[in-house]
N, C-alpha and C positions, 0 to 999 in steps of 0.2 A: 416271316415264312412267304416264299413265293407262291403264286398259284390263285386259285380262284375263289371269290366269295359267293359267286351265283352264277346261274347260267338261265338264260331264257330260249326256248327253242320253238321254231314255228315251221310247219310244213316240211318236217323232215322224216323221211321213211313213214314209220306207222304214227307219228307223232303229228298230231294238228296243232296243238298248243300245250307247252309244259314250262313251268318255272319253278326252280330249285332255289332256295335260299339257304345262308348260314352254313356254308361249307367250312369244314375244320381240317384238322391235318390228315385224318385218315377216314375217308367216307365209304360206306357200304351201301350199295344199291340192290335192293330186293325185289321180288314181283313174279308173276305168273309168267309163263311164256309169251312172247309177243308185248309185253308190257313196255318196253322201250329201255330195258337196262344198257345192252350193248350199244344201242343208237345214241344214248347219252355219252358214253365213253366216245364214241366216234365223234361227236360234236365238240367235247373238249378236245379231242386230238386236231380237229380241223381248226379249233381256236386257237392252238398252239403252234399250227402250221399254216397260217393265213397265207403265207407267201410262195407256198409249193404249190405249183398247179398239178403237179404228179400225184399230189395227195389223195384227192377223191377215188381215183382209180386203183390206188395202192390198198385205200381202206376197203373198196370192193372185194379187191382179191383175197384180202384176210378174212372177210367174211365168207366168201366162197370157197376159200381154201383151194383156190385154182386161179388161173389167169382169167382176169376180168375184161371184158373188151369195152370200148368206148360207149356202146349204146347201153351198157348195163348201167350207166349213170343215172338214167331215167329212173331207177330204182330208189334214189334218194330223195325224189321229189313225192311228197305224200299224195297217196292214190294215183300216182303217175301224172300228176296235172303238171305239165311243164310250164304253165303260165304263172303258177304259184310257186314263187321263189322260195327254196329252203333258207330260212334266216334264223341266225343266232347272236345272242350277245350276252356279255358278262362284264362284271367289275371286279377287277384283281386287287390283291392286297398291296400292290405298289401304287394305289389310287388310280389307275389307269382304267379306262373303260376300252372294250374292243365290241366290235360290230362286224358281222359277215353274212353274205349271201352268196347263192350259188346261181348261176344262169346258164342253160343250155340254148345256144343261139347258132346263127349262120355267119361266118365271116367270109364274105367273098373277096378273094384276090386273084391275080393273074394267073396262077396255076390250077387254080378251079375253074377259070373261065374256058382255059384250053382244053379241059375235061368234059365241059359241059356240051351237048350237041342241040341242034336245032333252035339254038337261042333261048333256050328255058333256063331261067333264072330262079333258083329255089328260095324260098323264103323261110324266115323264122318259125312259120306256121305249119311248114311242112316236116313232119318228123323224120322222114327219111332223110332229108338232107341236113339235119342238124350235125354240125361238124366242130363245134367250138364250146368248151366248158370255160366261163368265167369266174373268177372267185374276186368280187369286190367287198374290199374291207376298210375299215378306218379304225384309228386308235386315237383316243382324246385324253388328254392329261390337263387337268385344270380348264384354262381357257385355250389351250392349243389342240388343235384337231389337224390329224393328216390322212387324207384318202388315197388309196392305193387299189390296184388291180392287177392280178395276173391271168393268164389263160393257155389253154391247151387246144390245139387245132389238129385234127385228123383229116387224111384225104379219104377218097371213097373205098380205099381198101382197109380203112383203119388205122393206118399208120401215121405217127406223128409227123405233120409236116411244118408245124410251128409252135415255139414255146415262147410266150412272153413272160418274163419275169418282172416283179413288182419293183419299179424303179424307185430309188431312195429309201427303200424300207430294209432293215436288217434285223431279224429276228434275235432277240437277246435270249430267249428261254429256250429250253430244250425239253422234250417230252419222249418218254419211253412207254410203249405200248407191248404188253404181253398177251397174246391171244389166246383163245380157250383150246385151240388146236395143240396137242401134245407133241406133235410132230414138228412142229415150228418153233423158231426162236433159238438163238444162239448167245450165250452170255459171252462169246470170245471178247467183244467190243469194251463191254463193262469191264470184263477181268484185266484187259490190256491197260484200260485206264486206271484202275485200281491198283495195278502192278507200279505203273510209273509213279503213282502218289504214295508207293509203300503202304496201301491198305488192304492188300490182298489177305493178308492175315485175319482181318475181321471176318471176311467171308469164310475162310478156312475153319475159324472157331463157330460160326454158325452151322457149318455143316456137321461138325462134330457133334452137336445137339441132335441133328437128323440122324446120323449113324457115328456111333461111338467108335467104331473101327477106324475111320478116316483119319489119317495122320498129316496129309499134304494133299495141298491143291496147285496144280501147275497148268498153264497155258502154252501149248507147243504148236506153232503152225496154225493157229487159230483153233484149234482143238482143245478142251478142258479134260485134264486127267485127275485122277484122285489116286493117293497112295492108301493103301489097307493094311492095317496091323496084321504080320505073319505073311504078306505077299511081298516079294522081291521086286517086282515091277509094277509100274504106273498101270492104271485101267483108265479107259476113255470113260466119261461119265455116260456118254449114249448107250454104252454096254451096260449100265448098271441098272436100267429100268427107268419107268417114266416118272416115278416119284422124286428121286434124286436129281433128275434134270430139270422137273418143274421147280422144285425146291430151290435149286441153284439160280435158275433163271430170275426168279424172282428176288431172291436175297442179294445176287449181283447187282440188278437194277436198283435196288432200294439203296444199296452201299455206294453206288457211283454218285459222287456229288456234282457231276455234271448234269445229272437229270433233275431238273426243276419239280417235273410232275411225272408220277407213274401212274399208268392205267393197267388194271389186271383184269382180264374177263374169265369169269369162272374160276376162281382162286381155287377150288377144291378138286378140279380135274387131274386125275393121276396121284393123288395123295391120300395115303392111309390117313383114317381120322386122328390116329395117335400124333401125326405131325402138325395137325392144326394149331394146337395151343403154341407150340414152339414157333412156328411161322408167324401167328399172330405177334408174339413178343419180339421177334426180329424185325417185322415190318416197323412196328411202332418206335423201338430203338434206333433203327436205320434212318427211319424218316426224321425223327428228332436230331439225330447227331448231324444228318446232311442238310436239314432244313427245307426237306421237300414235303411235297404234298401228294397223297395217295388217294386212288379211287378204285373200287373193287366191286366186282359183281358176284353174287353167290346164289345157288338153287339150295345150298344144303344146310338143315337144321342143327345138325352136329356141328357145323362150322361156328356158327352163332353161338351154340353152348360153351364152345371152347373159347370164342372169343370172349364172352363174358366172364368166364372163369379166369381168363388171363388179366381182364381188368380188375377184377376183384383183388387179385394178387398184386397188381401193379397199378396203384390207386393214382400214380401220377400220371397216367395216360388216360383216365377217365373222362376228362373234360377235352380231350383230344379227338374224341370220336364222334362221328353223326352217323345216323342209319336211315335210309329212306327207302320206304315201301312205295314202289310206282304202280299204278293202276289206272285201267282206262275205264272211267265210270260211266254210266249209261247217261246220267244228266249233267255232269260236269267236265266230262272228257278226261284227258289226262291229268292226273294228280301225283304229288309226291307227299307223303304222309311221313314227318320226321320224327326220329327218336333220338333222345339223347342217352348217355350210359343208364341213367335211373329208368328210362322206358325199357330199354333191353333187358336189364336184370330184372325188372317186375314181370317182364314177359316171360322170362326164362324161369322164374319162381312159379309162375303160375300156368306155366305151358300154354301161352297164349301164342296163335300163329301171326307171326311177322310176314311171311315171305310173300304173302298176296292175300287180297280181299276174297273171301269165299262167302 
């Protein structure tokens, strides 16, 4: 299996320091609001996209569900302290180690010099003039270690004036991110890839579990259509409600063998509780078939009970699951409390709250 064994995070958003060990094939993050669940997904996304200087701003746009300005990147720094670099590190199942840090600074170039007046030279200590985000990262495999960096520079209007790519580095992994926003996400790319590999029927069968009336799934002009029993024409998935669209987004991304890692934020959004168990089974089955790793956040107690029921029936998946409750504790700071299937089963049987410390 490709993916992460662990992750350690420092100075990222609301997280001062957090270490999570022993990731499995499917990993579920729980916790109260602002406990860091989505932030952990964002760190995993950054770690798989280290050479993409656009990614931090893209992540901010996903979070805000709107255009994110360059100035918003300061929100990635813990307590907005720009001197404390966000840092993250991971060991992967391919026996490599990755480390990444972010830096907001000023890069002085000829174009900037022409724009400045009265000979004033901004410094990296002056927040107003910060114009460059740097991603510094390294990859270690055995005794070999490679160090790289990429950056994004904007002008005083906030428009990109320079983009530096990481020379000599080619990312071999691919990650997919499904946000909590029901209006976002388009399964077209996943479905096209599945169609090329003659695997689209796998998704169609999963959709039939969601709605028994579905007979076919087609992708036309980057739009997903379904055929329903008794209706002569194809119908766009977007017109069938949030539930089907959400279910299809998750199943298509899970089925796509090109995705090594899949990140799903607030998996329960838009879905009726009756779909949870079917979706969990699809996620585990497809992750196993495509040898990928999946990370999920949820606030839903019903989702956990349905996960437990599915694992009771499908015992072959029980050791493939880890559950982590994230909490910002008064004495120890951010902590991750790990549960295996046995812990989940016991909590469900005794109605123990796992979604956050109270």
